[in-house]
Every structure is written in structure tokens, then in C-alpha cells.
N, C-alpha and C positions, 0 to 999 in steps of 0.2 A: 150233459145234465149238470145242473148246479149242485154243488156239495154244500150242505148246511154246515156252518161252523159248529164245532164241538166245544162247549164251554163246561169243563168239569166243575162239579159242585164241591166246594171245600168239605172235607170229611167232618169237621167240627162246626159246620154252619148250623146244624141242628144238634145241640149238645145232648138232648135226651135220647135221640135216636143213636147218636154215636156211642153213648154210654151202654145202651143195650146191645149194640153190635159188638162192642168190645167184651162185654160180659159173656155173651154166648160163645164168641170166638175163643176167648181165653180159657174158659172152663171146659169147653168142648175139646180144645187142644190138650189141656191137662188130662182129661179122661182118656183121650186116644193115646197119649204118650204112656200113661200107666197101664192101659190095656195091652198095648203092643209089648211093653216090658214083661207083663205077666204071661202072655202067650209065648214070648221068646224064652222064658224061663220054665216052660212046661208046667205052669201052675194049673190047678183045677179050673173048670169052666165057671163054677159058681163064684170064683174070685172076681169075675167081671161084675157081678151084681154088687159085691162089696165096694169095688172101685166106683161104680155108678152112684151108690148111696153116698160115698165120701165126696164125690164131685158135686152132687146136689146139695149136700150139707155146706160145702165151701161156698157154692153159689149163693145160698140163702144167707149165710153169715156175711158175705161180702156186701149184700144189699143193705143189711143192717149197718155195717160199717160205713157205707157210703152216706147214709143219712146222718150218722154221727159226725163223720169227717166234714160234711158240708157245713155244719154249724161251727166246727172247730177251726176251719181254715181261715176264717175272718177274725179270729181272736189274736191276742198278742202271741209272739213266738213261744214264750215260755209256757203259756197255757196250752197252746196248740200241741207242742211236742210232748209235754208232760202228760196231758190227757190222752193223746194218741197212743203213747206207750202203755198207759194203764188199760185202755180199751182193747188194744191189740193183745195184751197179756191175757185178759179175761176171755176174749173171743177165741184165742188159740186154745185155752183150756177147755172151753165148750167143744170146740172142733175135735180136739184129741180125745175127750171123754166119749163122744159119740162114735168116733172111729174105733176106739178100743172096745166099747160095748158091743158094736156090731161084729167085730172080729171074735170077741169072746163068745157071743151067741152062735156064731158060725163054726166054732171049734177050731178056728185057725190061729188062735193065740199061741205063742211059743211058751215053753216052760219058764216059770219065774213068777207067775201070777199077774193079776190085773195091773198092779202098780207099776211093775217093770214095763209092761206093754204100754201103759199110759205115758211114762217118761220117754220111751223111745219114739212114740208117735208124736209127742208134743213138739219136739224139735223139727220134725219133718213138716208138720202143719204150720209151725211158726215161720219156717222159711217160705212156705207157700203164701200165707196171709201177709207176711212182711213184704214180700215182693209185690203182692197186689196193692198194699197200702202205699208203698213207695211209688208205684206206677200211677196210682190215683192222684197223689199229691203232685207228682211231676207233671202230669197232663194238665191239672187245674192251674198250677202255677204258670205253666207255659201259656195257657189260654188267658190268664190275667195279664201277663206281659204283652201278649198280642193285642188285647183290648186296650191297654194303656198306650201301646204304639199307635193303634188306629185312632184313639182319641187325640193323641198328640198331633198326628197328621191332619186330623180335621181342624184342630185349633190353629195349626200353622196355615192351613188353607184359608180359614176364616180371617186370620191376621193378614195374609197376603191380599185377600179380597178387600179387606178394610183399607189397607195401604193403597190398593189400586183405586178404590173409590175416593180416597183422600187426594191422590194425585190428580184424578180427573176433576175433582171439585175445585182444585186450585186454578183450573182453566176457567176463568170467570165467564159465565154465559153472556154477561153484559159486554164484555170485550168481544166475544164472537159476534154478537148482534151488531155492534158498531162497525166491526171490520167488514162483515158481509154487507151491511148497508152502504158502507163506503164503496165497496166493489160494485154494488148495484148502481150507485150513482155515477161512478166513472164509466160504466158500460153504457148507461143512458146518455151520457155526454159524449159517447164515442171516443173516450180517451183510453184506447185499448192498451197502450204501453204501460201506463201506471197501474191499470187494473190487472194486467198480467203480472207485473212485478209484485203487486200486493198479494195476488193469489199464490204466487211462487213462495213468497215468504211465509204466508199462512200455512201452506201445505208442508213446508219444511219444518215449521214449528210443531204442527200437529203430528207429523211423522215421528218426530223425536219423542213426543209424549206417548206414542203408541209402542214404539220399539224399546223404550227404556223399561227395564225390568222393575216392577213395583218393589220398593224397598231396596233396590240396588244402588250402587254408587258409581259416580263418574268423576272425572278430574275437574278441577276448578276451571281449566282452560275450556273444556267441553261445556261446562255449565255457563261460562261467559258467552260462548258462541251461541248457545240457546237463548240467552238473554238478549243478545244482539238481534237475533231473528225476531224476537218478541218486540223489541224496541224499534226495529225497522218498520213494523206495522203501525205501532203507536205514533212513530215520528211522522208518518203520512197523515195522521189525524191532527196532531198538535203542531206540526211544522216547527218553527223556531221557538215555540214555547217550551219544548222539551229539549233540554241540554243534558248531555251525559259525559261521564268521565270514568275511565277504567285504569286503575293502577294495580297491576298484578305482578308480583315478583316472579322471576323465572322458576325458582324452586317451589313457590306456592302454586304455580300453574299446574304442577304435576301431582299435587295433593288430591286425595279422594274425599268427596263429600257426598251425602245422600242426594240422589237425583231430584231435581225440581225443588231444591231447598230455597234457592234465592229468588226464583221467579215470583212467588207471592210477595216478597219484600219489595221488589221493583213495582209490581202491580199496585201494591199498597201506596207506594210513593207517588205513582202517577195519579191514582184516584184522589188522594188527600193532599198531595203536594203541588202537582202540576195543574190539575183540572180546575180547582177553585180560584186560581190566581190568573188574572188577565195577562200578566207578564210571564206566566209559567214558572218553572223552577229547574234547578239542575240536580240530577241524580248522580251520585258518585259511588263507585264500588272500589274498595281497596282490599287486597289479599296479600298477606305477608306471613312469614314464618317467624315466630317469637319463641326461641328456645326449642323445645320439643313439640310445640303446638302450632296449629294453623289458626290465624286470626283473620276473619272476614268482616268488613264493615260496609254497610249500605246506608247512605245518608241522603237527605234531600234538603233543599233550601226553602221548603214550603212553610206554611204558617205554624206548623207544629201543633201541639196540644194546647188548648185554650189556657189551662191552668199551669202548664209547664210541668216540670218534674222529671224524675228518672226512676228507672227500675233496674235492679240487678238480680240475676238468678244464677245459681249454680246448683245443678242437680235437683234434689227435691225442694230446694228453696224456691223453685220457680212457681210454686203454688201461691206464693205471697205477692205476686205482681198485682197491682190494682187493676180492676177491670177496665178503667178508662185508658190505661196504658196498653192493654192488650187489644182492645177493639179500636183504638186510635180514633175516638169519636171527636172529630174536629167541629165542623159545622154541618155535617151530613150524617145520615143514619148509616150505621155500620152493622154488618152481620156478625162481627165479633169472632171470626174464626181464623183470620189470617195469621196473626202473630201467635195466638194460642195454639194453632195447628202446628206451627214450626217448633214451638216449645215442646209440644208432646212428641214430635218426631225426634228431636234431639234427645229427650229423656229416654225414648225407646231404643235409640241406636247406641247411646253412650252412657246411659245410666246417670250417675252423679258426676262423671268425668267430663263435664262440659260447662261452658259459660254462655249465658244469654242475657245481654244487657241492652236496655233501651234508654235513650236520653232525648229530652225535648226541653231545651232551656227557654227561659222567658223571652229571649230575643228572637225565637223562631227556629225552625228547622226540626228535623227528626232524624235520629240515628239509631241503628240496630247493630250491635256488635255480637258476633258469634265466635267463640273460641273452642276448638275441639282438638283432640290428639292428632298429630300429624301422621298421615298414612300415605306413603308413596304408592303411586299406581304401578302395577306390573307392566313391563314392556310387552307390547303386542298382545294385550289381553283381548281375546275374542269376544268377551262378554261386554266390553265397553263400547257403546255405540259411537260412531263417528258423525259429527255434525257438519264438519266442513265439506264432506262429500255431498251432502244434500243441499248445500247452498249453490244456487245457480250462478254462473259467471255474470249474468246481467245484474244480479243484486249486489249492492255495495258490500264491501268486506267488513265494514264497521258502521256503527250508527252515526258517529261524529262526522264522517265524510259522506253521508248519504245525500244524494241529490233528491230534493223534494219536489214532486210534481204539484199540479194545482190541487189545493185542498178540497176534499169531498165534503159536502154538507152532512151533518149528523142529525139524527132525530132524538 
């Protein structure tokens, strides 16, 4: 027989019900404790009635205090604690007066008069109501902390989802369409070898985008391997029109950068540098260590921006980049999210401690320079995905030495 899973409901999921449960349990426990003490001390039976009246009085006063405290807990600390002390002083006086009056009517008051009885009972009731007040504030402050923690977790989850969507958006649907169309054409032409190679590279690239943690970091070497997978696919489309060059210092290769940070830059260079020119263009990536910082440069020999110019950002100053520089509107319509997206990711990851510079001289070409704090990768980090393992032996190890089969027509 299948056993239904038991999912306990949190005690404070319904705050109103939890409050009443604690009220009845607490004051019932106080009544039982005082009743047992009276019986153990061989006090008269009518003393239980007096204890019951005292418990009901305390229960009623605590309800009034809960209403007052509910309004005070949201005020400034000085107002909250000052007003709480004053209200508690008055409530205890009322509690002690009622207890003393009931004892005096029952003839159970000791010698010394009503005033002496009131003072003696006052400190006992102050301890009881003071403990109740402390417990009330402690529980409510705990619930506020829990709510803030839950809110923070939801915000972090939303931020992670936004980063995931951002990373997925960087994989241009137009690139996927052209790649799949090229594969389809190669299959129709019965060129199975290049079609299989293209599928292998595409699957390796897509696998990396899926296993990489959104918002996570990889080494420059792994990011370059990902770029080579991407360029292997594009190289089969553009053939000799797409030339590449990688110059990565050994120390810079071990530096960490946000995952999928450079792929949009290369995609941007292909779209606006290689594609519009009949002779194509060369894309160069350079990574080096400059003092305590990592400097990465991605450039191409394309037409650049029509009006030329340059933009330099550091931290919050990145908001001042002209829109034409961010969307790289050369002779085609741009969505305007590539460079702006990278700028926002750098600002989110490093705050003001980064440099984001773009240049496009009148002579042509386009360069993006990124400079961030150097962060060395930990050895054997299990969270860092491996790209080289996903590259099949049949695929070339780099773009520059890739053998290019017959070019597939594009739509």
C-alpha cells in the first residue's frame, strides 16, 4: 500500500491562528502551574477560583497589549521601546489592582492593607506581562526576519532567472536558423561528413550554454574554447571571409570572467564586421594581465561605425555611452542589446571597479576593451565546466586551422 507523503504545515503559516494557539496554551499553562502550586501548598479550594480570575484578567490584558504592540512594532526603536515601557507599566498596574481587589473581597489578603498587597502583587504581574511582551516582540521580530529572508531569496531567484534569460538571449535565433538551415542543405546534398561535424560543434556549443551556471564564472581559456566552437560553426558559413586570431597570455588564461561574456562581442563582430563585406574581416581577441587587472580586447577589421568615435566607461559612467556606440548601427538595423547587455553585466558583477571602452576610428574597424579585477581560478573547481571534453576528435582544435567543407547556401 502506498504511503502518502506527510508535509507538515509551518506553525506560523497562519499568524492569526498561531497567535490564538499560543494565547490559550500560554495562559492555560500559567493557570495550571499556579493551581498545582496552590494544591501542593494545601491552600483552600476557593483559591483556584481566584487563580482562574487572575488568568482570565491576564489573558484579556494581553489581547489589548497585542493590539497596541502591533502598532508600535513598526515605529522607530526609541518610540517603540519607550511607549512599550509606558503601556506595560499601566497594564501591570491594572492587572495588580484587579488581583488585589479580588483577593481583598475573598478575604485572602494578608495583614498590612490593600496598598501593601498591591505592591507585592505588582512585581509578580510585571514579571508575567513582561515575559509575555518579550515573547510577543521576539516572535514578531523573528517572523519579520524570516519574511525578509524569503523576500531576498525570491529576489535572488528572480535575478538568477533574469541572468539565465539574458544568457539564452545572447544565443541569437538568427544564428541558430542559419546553422540549422546549413545542416539541412548539407543533408540534402548528401554531404554527411560536414553535416555531422556541424551538428557536433553546434551540440557542443549548446551543451555549454546549458550546463554553465547563470551568473557563474569560467576561465578565459574555457571562454575561448567556447568561442572556437561558435566560430567553427560560423566558419563553415563564411569560409575564408572569416579570419580569427587569439592571443591569450598563459596567466590571463587562468583568470575568471563571467560566463558567455565574450560570445556576444564576437557575434556582434561577425554580424557587423564580416557579413556586410565581400572580403570579410578578421576578428582578434587579446587577453593579458596588466598589473592587478585582466584586460580583454575584441576587435575586428570591419567598416566600423559610420561616424567613427569612441566611448569610455568606468562603473556608473557607462550610462554616458552614446546609443550609436552601444547598438553599433552600421548599415543595418540593430536590436541594440549586445554591448548594452555586456555593460550591464559588468556593472552588476563588479560595480564601479571595471572598465568598458569601445573604439571605432574613421579609418574603420571596431574594438571593445574590457578591464576587470584579476581573479585566478581555483584548481580542480567542480563548478567550472569543461569545454575541451565536449569537443569531438573529428572537430578541429581551433578555428584558424579548421578544414572548411563545401559552403552550404543560406537563406
